[in-house]
Residue frames relative to the residue before (quaternion, step in Angstrom):
aa qw qx qy qz dx dy dz
M 1.0000 0.0000 0.0000 0.0000 0.00 0.00 0.00
E 0.5825 0.5822 -0.3780 0.4229 3.56 1.10 -0.59
F 0.6305 0.5504 -0.3322 0.4349 3.55 1.01 -0.80
L 0.6695 0.4982 -0.3005 0.4618 3.58 0.94 -0.83
S 0.6619 0.4840 -0.3175 0.4762 3.58 0.98 -0.72
F 0.5944 0.5590 -0.3569 0.4548 3.57 1.16 -0.51
L 0.6835 0.4879 -0.2781 0.4662 3.61 1.09 -0.68
N 0.5099 0.6777 -0.4193 0.3239 3.61 1.15 -0.37
V 0.6820 0.4968 -0.3031 0.4430 3.61 0.82 -0.91
P 0.6892 0.4460 -0.3164 0.4754 3.67 0.74 -0.83
L 0.6282 0.5403 -0.3343 0.4490 3.57 1.06 -0.71
I 0.6561 0.4974 -0.3063 0.4778 3.59 0.95 -0.83
I 0.6469 0.5033 -0.3210 0.4745 3.59 0.96 -0.81
F 0.6519 0.5165 -0.3182 0.4551 3.57 0.92 -0.87
L 0.7150 0.4632 -0.2608 0.4541 3.59 0.81 -0.98
S 0.7446 0.4196 -0.2366 0.4622 3.59 1.00 -0.70
V 0.7732 0.3097 -0.1780 0.5239 3.61 1.12 -0.53
V 0.7622 0.4131 -0.2275 0.4435 3.55 0.53 -1.17
M 0.6777 0.5237 -0.3049 0.4165 3.60 0.80 -0.97
P 0.6749 0.4708 -0.3300 0.4626 3.68 0.78 -0.78
I 0.6417 0.5053 -0.3283 0.4745 3.60 1.01 -0.75
W 0.6278 0.5439 -0.3212 0.4549 3.55 1.01 -0.83
I 0.6714 0.4842 -0.2894 0.4808 3.59 0.90 -0.93
L 0.6326 0.5396 -0.3266 0.4494 3.58 0.95 -0.84
F 0.7009 0.4548 -0.2714 0.4777 3.59 0.81 -0.96
H 0.5934 0.5650 -0.3650 0.4421 3.58 1.08 -0.65
Y 0.7345 0.4138 -0.2440 0.4793 3.58 0.78 -1.00
M 0.5773 0.5457 -0.3867 0.4683 3.61 1.14 -0.43
T 0.6443 0.5118 -0.3177 0.4712 3.58 0.98 -0.81
K 0.6458 0.5077 -0.3197 0.4722 3.60 0.94 -0.85
W 0.6484 0.5221 -0.3159 0.4551 3.59 0.95 -0.86
K 0.6651 0.4954 -0.3025 0.4699 3.59 0.95 -0.87
M 0.6393 0.5180 -0.3321 0.4612 3.59 0.99 -0.75
M 0.6649 0.4861 -0.3078 0.4763 3.59 0.96 -0.80
K 0.6405 0.5179 -0.3251 0.4646 3.55 1.01 -0.78
K 0.6516 0.5125 -0.3050 0.4688 3.57 1.01 -0.82
A 0.6840 0.4819 -0.2819 0.4696 3.59 1.07 -0.73
G 0.5853 -0.6349 0.3457 0.3673 3.59 1.25 -0.12
A 0.4204 0.6900 -0.4912 0.3253 3.59 1.11 0.39
G 0.2893 -0.7621 0.5562 0.1618 3.54 -0.96 0.87
D 0.7689 -0.3104 0.2512 0.4994 3.55 -1.23 -0.45
G 0.8483 0.1333 -0.1235 0.4974 3.54 -0.82 1.01
E 0.6116 0.5368 -0.3610 0.4553 3.59 1.21 0.08
T 0.2008 -0.7449 0.6172 0.1545 3.51 -1.26 0.40
V 0.4206 -0.6808 0.5384 0.2641 3.52 -1.18 0.56
V 0.0096 0.7944 -0.6046 0.0565 3.55 -0.66 1.17
N 0.4986 -0.6590 0.4865 0.2835 3.51 -0.99 0.90
R 0.5563 -0.6245 0.4317 0.3378 3.60 -1.00 0.81
Q 0.6409 0.5260 -0.3281 0.4527 3.59 0.98 -0.80
E 0.6286 0.5301 -0.3297 0.4639 3.56 1.04 -0.74
L 0.6423 0.5122 -0.3190 0.4725 3.57 1.01 -0.78
L 0.6478 0.5108 -0.3193 0.4663 3.58 0.98 -0.80
N 0.6401 0.5125 -0.3225 0.4729 3.59 1.03 -0.77
L 0.6530 0.5068 -0.3147 0.4667 3.59 0.97 -0.82
R 0.6426 0.5165 -0.3235 0.4644 3.58 1.00 -0.78
A 0.6507 0.5101 -0.3145 0.4664 3.59 0.95 -0.86
T 0.6382 0.5164 -0.3211 0.4721 3.57 1.02 -0.77
A 0.6510 0.5139 -0.3152 0.4614 3.58 0.96 -0.85
V 0.6467 0.5110 -0.3225 0.4655 3.59 0.97 -0.80
S 0.6736 0.4840 -0.3083 0.4658 3.59 0.89 -0.86
L 0.6383 0.5085 -0.3322 0.4730 3.61 1.04 -0.69
E 0.6137 0.5383 -0.3410 0.4662 3.59 1.07 -0.69
D 0.6450 0.5174 -0.3124 0.4675 3.57 0.99 -0.85
R 0.6441 0.5176 -0.3188 0.4642 3.57 0.98 -0.80
I 0.6477 0.5135 -0.3209 0.4624 3.57 0.95 -0.85
R 0.6431 0.5187 -0.3229 0.4617 3.60 0.97 -0.85
A 0.6535 0.5085 -0.3131 0.4652 3.58 0.98 -0.85
L 0.6603 0.4957 -0.3093 0.4718 3.59 0.96 -0.82
E 0.6440 0.5090 -0.3286 0.4671 3.59 0.99 -0.75
T 0.6248 0.5312 -0.3368 0.4626 3.59 1.04 -0.72
I 0.6545 0.4992 -0.3085 0.4767 3.57 0.95 -0.87
L 0.6735 0.4893 -0.3007 0.4654 3.58 0.90 -0.88
D 0.6218 0.5355 -0.3455 0.4553 3.61 1.01 -0.73
A 0.6781 0.4871 -0.2908 0.4672 3.58 1.02 -0.78
Q 0.7607 0.3997 -0.2133 0.4648 3.58 0.91 -0.88
A 0.7958 0.0653 -0.0123 0.6019 3.60 1.01 -0.76
P 0.2335 -0.8405 0.4705 0.1330 3.59 0.20 1.28
N 0.7397 0.4144 -0.2331 0.4762 3.63 1.06 -0.60
W 0.3277 0.7874 -0.4800 0.2053 3.61 1.15 0.36
R 0.6272 0.5559 -0.3458 0.4218 3.60 1.11 -0.52
Q 0.6552 0.5296 -0.3187 0.4343 3.61 1.11 -0.53
K 0.6062 0.5968 -0.3555 0.3874 3.60 1.15 -0.38
């Protein structure tokens, strides 16, 4: 138990001083990186390849939904009214 009480003081100092400063500098760095990349107010910087991947995923999900709707239309014609 002595060992745990010995850790209380450094833990309190870390949580009350170091951690808030660490978080502050982390988000300041992120803000500067976004500003440097050209993001304005309310915008985020997204890689073009990431956008293309998201679009491809959305298209494939749309195709899956259409296929499921076709199956449901064949098996249970009144499923849309429920």
